[in-house]
C-alpha positions as CSV (number, residue, x, y, z in Angstrom):
1,M,36.1,177.0,133.5
2,K,36.3,179.3,136.5
3,P,38.0,177.9,139.6
4,R,35.6,176.7,142.2
5,K,36.1,178.1,145.7
6,M,34.4,177.6,149.1
7,Y,34.7,180.1,151.9
8,I,34.1,178.6,155.4
9,D,33.6,180.6,158.6
10,V,35.3,178.9,161.6
11,D,33.4,179.9,164.8
12,G,29.8,178.7,164.5
13,V,30.4,176.6,161.4
14,L,33.6,174.5,161.8
15,V,33.7,174.8,165.6
16,V,30.1,174.6,167.0
17,W,28.3,174.7,170.3
18,D,26.8,171.4,171.4
19,E,23.7,172.4,173.5
20,T,23.1,168.8,174.6
21,H,26.6,168.4,176.2
22,S,27.3,172.1,176.9
23,C,30.6,172.0,175.0
24,I,32.4,173.2,171.9
25,E,33.3,170.6,169.2
26,L,34.2,170.1,165.6
27,A,31.1,170.2,163.4
28,R,29.7,166.9,162.3
29,G,30.3,166.3,158.6
30,F,33.4,168.5,158.3
31,G,35.5,165.6,157.1
32,R,32.9,164.7,154.5
33,L,32.7,168.4,153.4
34,M,36.5,168.4,152.8
35,R,36.3,165.1,150.9
36,F,33.5,166.7,148.9
37,C,35.8,169.6,148.0
38,L,38.6,167.2,147.0
39,L,36.4,165.1,144.7
40,H,34.8,168.2,143.1
41,E,38.1,170.1,142.8
42,I,36.8,173.0,145.0
43,E,39.4,175.1,146.8
44,P,38.3,175.6,150.4
45,Y,39.3,178.7,152.4
46,W,38.8,179.4,156.1
47,L,37.4,182.9,156.0
48,S,37.8,184.0,159.5
49,L,38.7,186.8,162.0
50,W,40.7,184.3,164.0
51,D,44.5,184.6,164.1
52,P,45.9,182.8,161.0
53,E,48.6,181.1,163.0
54,Y,46.0,179.5,165.3
55,L,44.0,178.3,162.3
56,E,47.1,176.8,160.7
57,G,47.8,174.9,164.0
58,L,44.2,173.7,164.1
59,G,44.6,172.5,160.6
60,R,47.6,170.5,161.5
61,L,45.7,168.8,164.3
62,I,42.7,167.9,162.1
63,W,44.5,166.6,159.0
64,G,47.8,165.2,160.1
65,L,48.8,163.0,157.2
66,C,45.3,162.5,155.8
67,D,45.4,162.9,152.0
68,T,41.7,162.0,151.4
69,M,40.4,165.5,152.2
70,A,41.0,169.0,150.9
71,R,42.9,171.3,153.2
72,P,41.5,174.8,153.5
73,T,43.8,177.8,153.0
74,V,43.7,180.3,155.8
75,L,42.3,183.6,154.6
76,A,42.3,186.2,157.3
77,A,39.7,188.9,157.1
78,E,39.0,192.2,158.8
79,R,35.9,192.7,161.0
80,G,33.0,193.8,158.8
81,G,35.0,193.0,155.7
82,K,35.0,189.3,155.1
83,A,33.2,189.7,151.7
84,R,36.0,191.8,150.5
85,A,38.4,188.8,150.7
86,I,36.3,186.7,148.3
87,D,37.4,186.1,144.7
88,Y,34.4,187.2,142.7
89,E,35.9,186.0,139.5
90,S,35.6,182.4,140.8
91,D,32.6,180.1,141.0
92,F,32.2,180.3,144.8
93,V,30.0,179.6,147.8
94,W,30.3,180.9,151.4
95,I,29.0,179.5,154.6
96,E,28.7,181.7,157.7
97,D,26.7,181.8,160.9
98,G,26.1,185.5,160.8
99,L,26.4,188.0,158.0
100,H,27.7,191.5,158.9
101,P,25.6,194.3,157.2
102,E,28.7,195.5,155.3
103,D,29.3,192.0,154.0
104,E,25.7,191.7,152.9
105,A,25.9,195.0,151.1
106,H,29.2,194.0,149.4
107,L,27.6,190.7,148.2
108,R,24.5,192.4,147.0
109,E,26.5,195.0,145.0
110,R,28.2,192.2,143.2
111,G,25.0,190.2,142.6
112,A,26.4,187.4,144.7
113,L,24.1,187.2,147.7
114,D,22.7,183.9,146.3
115,R,26.2,182.4,146.9
116,F,25.9,182.9,150.6
117,F,24.6,180.1,153.0
118,A,23.5,181.2,156.4
119,T,23.8,178.5,159.1
120,D,22.9,177.9,162.7
121,G,25.8,176.7,164.7
122,C,23.6,174.4,166.7
123,D,22.2,172.6,163.6
124,P,23.9,169.2,163.6
125,D,23.2,168.8,159.8
126,A,24.4,172.3,158.7
127,L,27.4,171.0,156.7
128,L,25.3,168.4,155.0
129,K,22.8,171.0,154.0
130,F,25.6,173.2,152.8
131,M,26.9,170.4,150.5
132,E,23.4,170.2,148.9
133,F,23.4,174.0,148.5
134,T,26.9,173.9,147.0
135,T,26.0,171.1,144.6
136,Q,23.0,173.2,143.4
137,R,24.9,176.6,143.2
138,L,27.9,175.2,141.4
139,G,26.0,172.8,139.2
140,L,28.0,169.7,140.5
141,P,27.2,166.1,139.6
142,E,26.2,163.7,142.4
143,I,29.1,161.9,144.0
144,R,28.5,158.2,143.4
145,D,31.8,156.9,144.8
146,W,33.1,158.7,147.8
147,H,36.1,156.4,147.9
148,A,37.3,157.1,144.3
149,D,41.0,156.7,143.9
150,F,41.5,155.9,147.6
151,D,42.8,152.8,149.2
152,P,42.2,152.9,153.0
153,P,44.9,151.7,155.3
154,V,44.4,148.0,156.1
155,G,44.7,146.4,159.5
156,P,44.8,142.8,160.7
157,G,42.5,140.5,158.7
158,D,42.5,142.9,155.7
159,K,39.9,145.1,157.3
160,P,40.0,148.9,156.6
161,I,41.1,150.8,159.6
């Protein structure tokens, strides 16, 4: 079986513009997407033009000690060349808010344009839609138990925190 990989743009996908509140925030559903990756044994990658050190710092803020979600590996790319960083020997999907013409040509040459998911950074359900897309493209089974093999921390009165 080929390794499963997910390539995630940061600006406009992970970090999005909230028109209602005129602010930048972490996209809704990102934690669920990382849990989805862990349960389906998908290796997530941040495919970004951002400085790798900044992304690693952002990752430390997001995950801390949480072991219930996959942690993306930082994969720095060059402008107009993100598609060149993809492992085409893997079973992969890629989410991006804008596809550079060179990247589109690169995907098309490899017959992999159907592995690309274009998103709108203002769509609050973009990551949920991407999980559906990923399930279809990678032929994944439906997750019936999102809490498989996980015991949540317990607070007073034995209630999950």
